[in-house]
C-alpha positions as CSV (number, residue, x, y, z in Angstrom):
1,X,-9.2,-19.8,-9.3
2,X,-10.9,-21.8,-6.5
3,X,-8.9,-22.4,-3.3
4,X,-10.6,-23.6,-0.1
5,X,-10.8,-20.5,2.1
6,X,-9.9,-22.3,5.4
7,X,-6.8,-23.8,3.7
8,X,-5.7,-20.4,2.5
9,X,-6.3,-18.8,5.9
10,X,-4.4,-21.6,7.7
11,X,-1.4,-21.3,5.4
12,X,-1.3,-17.5,5.7
13,X,-1.3,-17.6,9.6
14,X,1.2,-20.5,9.7
15,X,3.6,-18.7,7.4
16,X,3.4,-15.5,9.5
17,X,2.1,-13.4,6.7
18,X,-0.8,-12.1,8.9
19,X,-1.8,-12.4,12.5
20,X,-5.0,-14.3,13.5
21,X,-6.5,-11.0,14.6
22,X,-6.0,-9.3,11.3
23,X,-7.3,-12.4,9.5
24,X,-10.5,-12.4,11.6
25,X,-11.0,-8.7,11.0
26,X,-10.4,-9.2,7.3
27,X,-12.9,-12.1,7.1
28,X,-15.7,-9.9,8.7
29,X,-14.9,-6.7,6.8
30,X,-14.4,-8.4,3.4
31,X,-17.9,-10.0,3.7
32,X,-19.4,-6.5,4.3
33,X,-17.6,-5.2,1.2
34,X,-18.5,-8.2,-0.9
35,X,-14.9,-9.2,-1.6
36,X,-12.6,-12.1,-0.7
37,X,-10.6,-11.8,2.5
38,X,-7.3,-12.1,0.5
39,X,-8.2,-9.1,-1.7
40,X,-9.3,-7.2,1.4
41,X,-6.0,-7.7,3.1
42,X,-4.2,-6.4,-0.1
43,X,-6.5,-3.4,-0.4
44,X,-5.8,-2.5,3.3
45,X,-2.1,-2.9,2.9
46,X,-1.8,-5.8,5.4
47,X,0.0,-7.9,2.8
48,X,1.5,-7.4,-0.7
49,X,-0.4,-8.8,-3.7
50,X,2.8,-10.7,-4.6
51,X,2.7,-12.5,-1.3
52,X,-1.0,-13.4,-1.7
53,X,-0.4,-14.7,-5.2
54,X,2.7,-16.7,-4.0
55,X,0.6,-18.4,-1.4
56,X,-2.2,-19.2,-3.9
57,X,0.4,-20.5,-6.4
58,X,1.9,-22.8,-3.7
59,X,-1.4,-24.2,-2.7
60,X,-2.4,-24.8,-6.3
61,X,1.0,-26.3,-7.2
62,X,1.6,-23.8,-9.9
63,X,4.8,-21.7,-10.2
64,X,4.6,-18.0,-9.4
65,X,6.5,-15.7,-11.8
66,X,7.4,-12.0,-11.5
67,X,7.8,-10.7,-15.1
68,X,7.8,-7.0,-14.2
69,X,11.5,-6.5,-15.1
70,X,11.9,-9.3,-17.6
71,X,12.6,-8.3,-21.2
72,X,10.3,-10.4,-23.5
73,X,11.4,-11.1,-27.0
74,X,9.1,-9.3,-29.5
75,X,8.4,-12.5,-31.4
76,X,7.2,-14.2,-28.2
77,X,5.2,-11.2,-27.0
78,X,3.4,-10.9,-30.4
79,X,2.1,-14.5,-30.1
80,X,-0.7,-13.1,-28.0
81,X,-2.2,-9.9,-29.5
82,X,-2.2,-6.9,-27.2
83,X,-6.0,-6.5,-26.9
84,X,-6.4,-10.2,-26.0
85,X,-3.5,-9.9,-23.5
86,X,-5.0,-6.9,-21.8
87,X,-8.6,-8.2,-21.8
88,X,-7.8,-11.6,-20.4
89,X,-4.8,-10.6,-18.2
90,X,-2.4,-13.0,-19.9
91,X,1.0,-12.6,-21.5
92,X,3.4,-14.9,-23.2
93,X,6.9,-14.5,-21.8
94,X,9.0,-17.7,-22.7
95,X,9.1,-20.4,-25.3
96,X,10.9,-23.6,-25.9
97,X,10.6,-25.8,-28.9
98,X,6.9,-26.7,-28.5
99,X,5.9,-25.2,-25.2
100,X,4.7,-21.6,-24.5
101,X,4.9,-20.3,-20.9
102,X,2.2,-17.7,-20.1
103,X,1.8,-15.5,-17.0
104,X,-1.8,-14.8,-16.0
105,X,-3.9,-13.7,-13.0
106,X,-6.4,-16.5,-13.2
107,X,-4.9,-19.9,-14.1
108,X,-8.5,-21.4,-14.1
109,X,-9.3,-19.3,-17.2
110,X,-9.4,-22.4,-19.4
111,X,-11.1,-20.6,-22.3
112,X,-8.2,-18.2,-22.8
113,X,-5.6,-21.0,-22.5
114,X,-7.5,-23.1,-25.1
115,X,-7.8,-20.1,-27.4
116,X,-4.1,-19.4,-27.3
117,X,-3.2,-23.0,-27.7
118,X,-5.3,-23.2,-30.9
119,X,-4.0,-19.9,-32.2
120,X,-0.3,-20.6,-31.6
121,X,-0.2,-24.4,-31.9
122,X,2.0,-24.6,-28.7
123,X,1.4,-26.6,-25.6
124,X,0.5,-23.9,-22.9
125,X,2.1,-23.9,-19.5
126,X,0.2,-21.3,-17.2
127,X,2.1,-19.5,-14.5
128,X,0.5,-17.3,-11.8
129,X,1.6,-13.6,-11.6
130,X,0.5,-10.4,-9.8
131,X,-1.5,-7.5,-11.2
132,X,1.5,-5.1,-10.9
133,X,3.9,-7.6,-12.5
134,X,1.5,-8.1,-15.4
135,X,0.8,-4.4,-15.8
136,X,4.5,-3.6,-16.1
137,X,5.1,-6.4,-18.6
138,X,2.2,-5.2,-20.8
139,X,4.0,-1.9,-21.3
140,X,6.4,-3.8,-23.5
141,X,3.7,-3.9,-26.2
142,X,3.9,-0.1,-26.3
143,X,7.5,-0.1,-27.3
144,X,6.7,-1.7,-30.6
145,X,3.7,0.6,-31.0
146,X,5.7,3.7,-30.4
147,X,7.8,3.0,-33.5
148,X,4.6,3.1,-35.6
149,X,3.4,6.5,-34.3
150,X,6.0,8.6,-36.1
151,X,5.2,7.0,-39.5
152,X,1.4,7.5,-39.0
153,X,1.7,11.1,-38.0
154,X,4.2,12.0,-40.7
155,X,2.0,10.4,-43.4
156,X,-1.2,12.1,-42.2
157,X,0.5,15.4,-41.6
158,X,1.7,15.5,-45.2
159,X,-1.8,14.9,-46.4
160,X,-3.3,17.5,-44.0
161,X,-0.5,20.0,-44.9
162,X,-1.3,19.7,-48.6
163,X,-5.0,20.4,-47.9
164,X,-4.2,23.1,-45.3
165,X,-2.3,25.2,-48.0
166,X,-5.6,25.5,-49.9
167,X,-7.7,26.3,-46.8
168,X,-5.7,29.0,-45.0
169,X,-8.6,31.5,-45.1
170,X,-11.3,29.2,-44.0
171,X,-12.3,30.6,-40.6
172,X,-16.1,30.1,-40.5
173,X,-17.7,27.5,-38.2
174,X,-18.8,25.3,-41.2
175,X,-15.2,25.4,-42.6
176,X,-13.6,24.5,-39.3
177,X,-16.1,21.7,-38.7
178,X,-15.3,20.3,-42.2
179,X,-11.5,20.4,-41.3
180,X,-12.2,18.8,-37.9
181,X,-14.0,15.8,-39.5
182,X,-11.4,15.3,-42.2
183,X,-9.9,11.8,-42.0
184,X,-6.2,12.8,-41.7
185,X,-6.8,15.1,-38.8
186,X,-8.9,12.5,-37.0
187,X,-6.1,10.0,-37.4
188,X,-3.5,12.5,-36.1
189,X,-5.5,13.5,-33.0
190,X,-6.4,9.9,-32.2
191,X,-2.7,8.9,-32.6
192,X,-1.6,11.8,-30.4
193,X,-4.0,10.8,-27.6
194,X,-3.1,7.2,-27.7
195,X,0.6,7.9,-27.8
196,X,0.4,10.2,-24.8
197,X,-1.5,7.6,-22.8
198,X,1.1,4.9,-23.6
199,X,3.9,7.3,-22.6
200,X,2.2,7.6,-19.2
201,X,1.6,11.4,-19.7
202,X,-0.6,13.3,-17.3
203,X,-1.0,16.3,-19.6
204,X,-0.7,17.1,-23.3
205,X,0.3,20.6,-24.4
206,X,-0.4,21.8,-27.9
207,X,1.5,25.1,-28.4
208,X,1.4,27.2,-31.7
209,X,4.7,29.0,-32.4
210,X,5.5,31.4,-35.3
211,X,6.5,28.6,-37.8
212,X,5.5,25.3,-36.1
213,X,3.2,23.5,-33.7
214,X,4.9,22.0,-30.7
215,X,3.4,19.0,-28.9
216,X,4.7,18.5,-25.3
217,X,3.8,15.8,-22.7
218,X,4.1,16.0,-19.0
219,X,5.5,12.7,-17.7
220,X,6.2,12.1,-14.0
221,X,5.8,15.8,-13.4
222,X,8.3,17.0,-16.0
223,X,7.4,18.5,-19.4
224,X,9.3,17.4,-22.5
225,X,8.9,17.8,-26.3
226,X,7.1,14.9,-27.9
227,X,6.9,16.1,-31.5
228,X,6.9,19.1,-33.9
229,X,4.3,19.5,-36.6
230,X,4.0,22.0,-39.4
231,X,2.2,25.3,-38.5
232,X,-0.5,24.8,-41.1
233,X,-1.9,21.8,-39.2
234,X,-2.7,23.8,-36.1
235,X,-6.2,25.0,-37.1
236,X,-7.4,21.6,-38.0
237,X,-6.0,19.8,-35.0
238,X,-7.4,22.4,-32.5
239,X,-10.7,22.3,-34.3
240,X,-10.8,18.5,-34.0
241,X,-10.1,18.8,-30.2
242,X,-12.9,21.4,-29.9
243,X,-15.3,19.1,-31.6
244,X,-14.4,16.3,-29.3
245,X,-14.8,18.6,-26.2
246,X,-18.1,20.1,-27.5
247,X,-16.6,23.7,-27.6
248,X,-17.4,26.6,-30.0
249,X,-15.3,26.2,-33.1
250,X,-15.3,29.8,-34.2
251,X,-14.6,31.3,-30.7
252,X,-10.9,32.2,-30.8
253,X,-10.9,35.3,-28.6
254,X,-12.0,33.8,-25.2
255,X,-10.7,30.8,-23.2
256,X,-12.9,27.7,-23.3
257,X,-13.0,24.6,-21.1
258,X,-14.5,21.2,-22.0
259,X,-14.2,17.5,-21.5
260,X,-14.4,14.2,-23.5
261,X,-13.6,10.5,-23.0
262,X,-12.3,7.7,-25.2
263,X,-12.1,3.9,-24.8
264,X,-8.6,2.5,-25.0
265,X,-8.8,-1.3,-25.1
266,X,-10.6,-2.1,-21.8
267,X,-9.8,1.2,-20.2
268,X,-11.8,4.4,-20.2
269,X,-9.8,7.6,-20.3
270,X,-11.2,11.1,-19.8
271,X,-9.6,14.3,-21.1
272,X,-10.1,17.7,-19.4
273,X,-9.6,20.4,-22.1
274,X,-8.5,24.0,-21.7
275,X,-8.2,26.3,-24.7
276,X,-6.5,29.6,-24.3
277,X,-5.8,32.4,-26.9
278,X,-2.1,33.1,-27.3
279,X,-0.1,35.4,-29.6
280,X,0.3,32.8,-32.5
281,X,-3.2,31.2,-32.2
282,X,-4.7,29.0,-29.5
283,X,-2.9,26.9,-27.0
284,X,-4.6,23.6,-25.8
285,X,-3.8,21.7,-22.6
286,X,-5.4,18.4,-22.0
287,X,-5.3,16.7,-18.6
288,X,-5.5,12.9,-18.9
289,X,-7.6,11.2,-16.3
290,X,-7.9,7.5,-16.1
291,X,-11.4,6.7,-14.9
292,X,-12.0,4.7,-11.6
293,X,-10.6,6.5,-8.6
294,X,-10.2,3.3,-6.6
295,X,-7.3,0.9,-6.8
296,X,-4.8,2.9,-4.6
297,X,-3.9,2.2,-1.0
298,X,-2.4,4.7,1.4
299,X,0.7,2.5,1.5
300,X,1.1,2.7,-2.3
301,X,0.8,6.5,-2.2
302,X,3.8,6.6,0.1
303,X,2.2,6.8,3.6
304,X,3.9,4.8,6.3
305,X,4.6,4.5,10.0
306,X,3.1,7.0,12.5
307,X,1.7,9.2,9.7
308,X,-0.3,6.3,8.3
309,X,-1.6,5.4,11.8
310,X,-2.8,9.0,12.3
311,X,-4.8,9.0,9.1
312,X,-6.5,5.7,9.9
313,X,-7.3,7.1,13.4
314,X,-8.9,10.2,11.8
315,X,-10.8,8.1,9.3
316,X,-12.4,6.1,12.1
317,X,-14.0,9.2,13.5
318,X,-17.5,10.3,12.4
319,X,-17.0,14.1,12.7
320,X,-14.3,16.6,12.0
321,X,-12.1,17.6,9.1
322,X,-9.2,16.0,7.3
323,X,-7.3,18.4,5.0
324,X,-4.7,17.6,2.2
325,X,-2.5,20.5,1.2
326,X,0.1,21.3,-1.4
327,X,0.5,23.1,-4.7
328,X,-1.2,22.2,-8.0
329,X,-0.2,18.8,-9.2
330,X,1.0,17.5,-5.8
331,X,-1.4,14.5,-5.7
332,X,-4.0,16.0,-3.3
333,X,-7.0,14.8,-5.3
334,X,-5.6,11.3,-5.5
335,X,-5.1,11.2,-1.8
336,X,-8.7,12.4,-1.2
337,X,-10.1,9.7,-3.6
338,X,-8.1,7.1,-1.8
339,X,-9.4,8.2,1.6
340,X,-13.0,8.1,0.1
341,X,-12.4,4.7,-1.3
342,X,-11.4,3.5,2.3
343,X,-14.5,5.1,3.7
344,X,-16.9,3.9,1.0
345,X,-19.0,1.3,2.7
346,X,-22.7,0.4,2.4
347,X,-23.7,1.9,5.7
348,X,-22.5,5.5,4.9
349,X,-23.7,8.2,2.5
350,X,-20.8,10.0,0.8
351,X,-21.4,13.2,-1.2
352,X,-18.9,15.4,-3.0
353,X,-18.8,18.8,-4.6
354,X,-15.9,19.0,-7.1
355,X,-14.5,21.1,-9.9
356,X,-14.0,19.1,-12.0
357,X,-15.1,15.5,-11.2
358,X,-11.7,13.8,-12.0
359,X,-12.7,10.2,-11.3
360,X,-16.1,8.6,-11.1
361,X,-16.6,6.4,-8.1
362,X,-19.4,3.9,-7.5
363,X,-21.8,4.5,-4.6
364,X,-20.6,8.1,-4.1
365,X,-22.8,11.0,-5.0
366,X,-20.5,13.4,-7.0
367,X,-21.6,16.9,-8.0
368,X,-19.9,19.2,-10.5
369,X,-19.8,23.0,-9.7
370,X,-20.9,25.3,-12.5
371,X,-19.8,28.9,-11.6
372,X,-21.2,30.3,-14.9
373,X,-24.8,29.7,-13.6
374,X,-24.0,30.5,-10.0
375,X,-23.6,27.0,-8.7
376,X,-20.3,27.4,-6.8
377,X,-18.6,25.4,-4.1
378,X,-20.4,27.3,-1.4
379,X,-23.9,26.9,-3.0
380,X,-23.2,23.2,-3.6
381,X,-22.1,22.7,0.0
382,X,-25.2,24.3,1.3
383,X,-27.3,21.9,-0.7
384,X,-25.2,18.9,0.2
385,X,-25.8,19.2,4.0
386,X,-29.5,18.8,3.3
387,X,-28.9,15.5,1.5
388,X,-28.3,13.6,4.8
389,X,-24.6,12.9,4.1
390,X,-22.3,11.1,6.6
391,X,-19.1,12.2,4.8
392,X,-18.7,15.3,2.6
393,X,-15.8,15.9,0.2
394,X,-15.2,19.4,-0.9
395,X,-12.8,19.5,-3.9
396,X,-11.1,22.7,-2.8
397,X,-11.5,25.4,-0.2
398,X,-11.0,28.6,-2.2
399,X,-12.7,31.3,-0.2
400,X,-14.0,32.3,3.2
401,X,-17.6,31.3,2.5
402,X,-16.6,27.7,1.4
403,X,-14.2,27.4,4.4
404,X,-16.9,28.6,6.8
405,X,-19.5,26.2,5.5
406,X,-17.0,23.2,5.6
407,X,-16.1,24.0,9.2
408,X,-19.8,24.3,10.1
409,X,-20.6,20.9,8.4
410,X,-17.8,19.3,10.5
411,X,-19.2,20.9,13.6
412,X,-22.7,19.6,13.0
413,X,-21.9,15.9,12.8
414,X,-20.2,15.3,9.4
415,X,-16.7,14.0,8.5
416,X,-15.4,16.5,5.9
417,X,-12.5,15.9,3.5
418,X,-11.0,18.8,1.5
419,X,-7.9,20.3,0.0
420,X,-6.2,23.7,0.4
421,X,-3.3,25.4,-1.5
422,X,-0.6,25.9,1.1
423,X,3.1,25.0,1.1
424,X,3.1,22.9,4.3
425,X,0.8,21.3,6.9
426,X,1.9,23.9,9.4
427,X,0.8,26.7,7.2
428,X,-2.8,25.4,6.9
429,X,-4.3,26.8,10.1
430,X,-2.8,30.4,9.6
431,X,-4.1,30.3,6.0
432,X,-7.7,29.5,7.2
433,X,-7.5,32.1,9.9
434,X,-6.4,34.6,7.2
435,X,-9.6,33.6,5.3
436,X,-11.6,34.8,8.3
437,X,-12.3,31.5,10.1
438,X,-12.3,31.8,13.9
439,X,-9.4,29.9,15.5
440,X,-11.7,28.3,18.2
441,X,-13.8,26.8,15.4
442,X,-10.8,25.4,13.6
443,X,-9.3,23.7,16.6
444,X,-12.7,22.1,17.3
445,X,-13.0,20.5,13.9
446,X,-9.6,19.9,12.1
447,X,-8.2,16.5,13.1
448,X,-5.4,15.8,10.7
449,X,-3.6,17.9,8.1
450,X,-1.6,16.2,5.3
451,X,1.1,18.2,3.4
452,X,2.5,16.6,0.3
453,X,4.5,16.7,-2.9
454,X,5.3,14.1,-5.6
455,X,8.8,12.7,-6.3
456,X,9.8,10.5,-9.2
457,X,10.4,6.9,-8.4
458,X,13.6,5.1,-9.3
459,X,13.4,2.1,-11.7
460,X,15.3,-1.1,-11.0
461,X,18.1,0.4,-13.1
462,X,19.8,1.9,-10.0
463,X,23.0,1.5,-7.9
464,X,24.0,2.0,-4.3
465,X,26.4,4.6,-3.0
466,X,27.3,6.1,0.4
467,X,27.2,9.7,1.4
468,X,30.5,11.4,2.3
469,X,30.7,13.7,5.4
470,X,30.1,16.7,3.2
471,X,26.8,15.2,2.0
472,X,25.7,14.3,5.5
473,X,26.6,17.8,6.7
474,X,24.4,19.3,3.9
475,X,21.5,17.0,4.8
476,X,21.9,18.0,8.5
477,X,21.1,21.6,7.6
478,X,17.7,20.6,6.3
479,X,16.6,17.7,8.5
480,X,17.1,16.2,12.0
481,X,19.3,13.2,11.1
482,X,19.0,11.5,14.4
483,X,15.2,11.7,14.4
484,X,15.0,10.3,10.9
485,X,17.4,7.5,11.8
486,X,15.2,6.6,14.8
487,X,12.1,6.4,12.5
488,X,14.1,4.2,10.0
489,X,15.0,1.8,12.8
490,X,11.5,1.8,14.3
491,X,10.0,0.8,11.0
492,X,12.8,-1.7,10.5
493,X,14.0,-0.2,7.2
494,X,17.6,-0.3,8.5
495,X,19.4,-2.4,11.1
496,X,19.1,-1.5,14.8
497,X,22.9,-0.7,14.9
498,X,23.0,1.3,11.6
499,X,24.6,4.7,11.4
500,X,24.3,7.3,8.6
501,X,27.8,6.3,7.5
502,X,26.7,2.7,6.9
503,X,23.3,3.4,5.3
504,X,23.3,3.2,1.5
505,X,21.5,5.6,-0.8
506,X,20.6,5.0,-4.5
507,X,21.1,6.8,-7.8
508,X,20.4,6.0,-11.4
509,X,23.1,4.1,-13.3
510,X,25.2,6.1,-15.7
511,X,24.7,3.7,-18.6
512,X,20.9,3.7,-19.0
513,X,18.4,3.7,-21.8
514,X,16.2,6.2,-20.0
515,X,16.6,8.7,-17.1
516,X,16.2,6.0,-14.5
517,X,12.8,7.2,-13.2
518,X,9.3,5.9,-13.8
519,X,6.2,6.9,-12.0
520,X,5.8,9.1,-8.9
521,X,5.1,8.7,-5.2
522,X,4.2,11.1,-2.5
523,X,6.3,12.5,0.3
524,X,4.2,13.7,3.2
525,X,4.0,15.4,6.5
526,X,1.0,14.3,8.6
527,X,0.2,16.8,11.4
528,X,-2.2,15.7,14.1
529,X,-3.9,18.6,15.8
530,X,-3.0,17.8,19.4
531,X,-4.0,19.7,22.5
532,X,-0.7,21.6,22.5
533,X,-1.1,22.6,18.9
534,X,-4.7,23.6,19.5
535,X,-3.5,26.0,22.2
536,X,-0.8,27.4,20.0
537,X,-3.4,28.1,17.2
538,X,-5.6,29.9,19.7
539,X,-2.6,32.0,20.7
540,X,-1.9,32.9,17.0
541,X,1.5,31.2,16.7
542,X,3.0,31.2,13.2
543,X,3.3,28.2,10.9
544,X,7.0,27.6,11.8
545,X,6.2,27.2,15.5
546,X,3.4,24.8,14.7
547,X,5.7,22.7,12.5
548,X,8.4,22.6,15.2
549,X,5.9,21.4,17.8
550,X,4.5,18.8,15.4
551,X,8.0,17.5,14.8
552,X,8.4,17.2,18.6
553,X,5.3,15.1,18.6
554,X,6.7,12.7,16.0
555,X,5.9,14.3,12.6
556,X,8.3,13.8,9.8
557,X,8.5,16.9,7.5
558,X,8.2,16.4,3.8
559,X,11.9,16.7,3.4
560,X,12.6,14.1,6.1
561,X,10.0,11.8,4.6
562,X,11.7,12.2,1.2
563,X,15.1,11.2,2.8
564,X,13.2,8.2,4.4
565,X,12.1,7.1,0.9
566,X,15.6,7.7,-0.5
567,X,17.0,5.3,2.1
568,X,14.4,2.7,1.0
569,X,15.7,3.0,-2.6
570,X,12.4,4.4,-3.9
571,X,13.8,7.8,-4.9
572,X,17.0,9.8,-4.9
573,X,18.2,12.6,-2.6
574,X,18.6,14.9,-5.7
575,X,14.9,14.3,-6.6
576,X,13.8,15.2,-3.0
577,X,15.9,18.5,-3.2
578,X,14.4,19.3,-6.6
579,X,10.8,18.9,-5.5
580,X,11.2,20.6,-2.1
581,X,13.0,23.6,-3.6
582,X,10.3,24.2,-6.2
């Protein structure tokens, strides 16, 4: 899609989308990264992709269409097969008597347009859309696919069940390998994996009970039953997963961990496998990891305002530590990979030590720890500092030795990124001191601490409501309402004269096909280690005192940030309460 660069720049400045300064900076930095200035502006969160596409569409004289919430008739959707739609980023969404309107990312893709014209026999009218809009519309293919999964699994399970009745005593490795390579079990496992991916699951749980095998998916942080299979299918299904993950088939007494990957259309998906002996057999949990850690921006993760500015300031420094904290499954690793993506430039050397490597990133040297042979976080970190890195990412600080080495690396001229399991940003320094790290070393190195959780995002199927006095009184027990209101006004989320009585919140509609949530976003507290906080750490002040001081210096707590997002209509107050109270 060729558009004269000067013409695009002029239009963007004239329309007020970006300032001349931002445009000049984008032009220079985009050239260094080998990307267009428009794509650079989107990646940095300066403009939304929709705005960029609308400008491009206007200049080209092509309509821009947002199909993210449009229900497309199955007979129209099926005119372009799903693999072709995904591969070529094109989708049919509307049809008249002899004209088919298609939404696409590149309206200059004449080969795709000609192919669809010949296949369908319609005159094709291309429309420009955004990546997010297209991605959401492509999900509609899945709804027709999901209806097929039940039939496939039922058919293959019956076949497998009949065979399983005759192989109950086959426990040897050769017998298990034969079961794992049987066609019905291959089809069942392949279908389970694809179904979970299409559901947007982050984990698959396969749990043997006394008389059945339960399959559960974790979607948007919550586990729910996906299907129930006969108990006699368990051995074959678990054996098949062990084969894929290169685990020992006849080892049923000890836990095992492995990994494998599959190609789904144009996407590569990795599965991290954990097998654990339980009372009725073996339980398997598979973490689903979509490869390619890039593609996120700090804005899309939920960062905003002063917290976002603090992170960017810390990223511009060449030494020190940036820590992300929170419980398991709170999005710490995604935040770290996003930070690395922003730092990943040709003039720096980034090295990581991880367990496991969850996403593979170009131009970043990633190392997997192997505790079974003595290659731990601390051993890996010792080796990394001899590899002339500018930036080091340590997957997790778990012990005194790793913490000490990470602090030492930050003191000796490196920027260090890492994660820590604590409940809040304020609890991070006391936790490191408990590990045995000297306070004076910590205050010399740690620049920013990010505490986070994940909340579910509302879909467009939502409605406004206003909090009564009782609801506001309840909120006031947990957050500083006046301070949050000031932040909302400063970021122009609400009007300058708004009060809590006039500010709407959002909830899911009562009559809804689903629960009204889809996807997750972070709520954060970003603590900058100021001079006052440094002195308090040296004096041994508790976590609560550090948090109170950080609030005085402008930090929103996670709870307050959650209410901020609730006002924006991104999530609900109930969801924030649920996550914070966990």
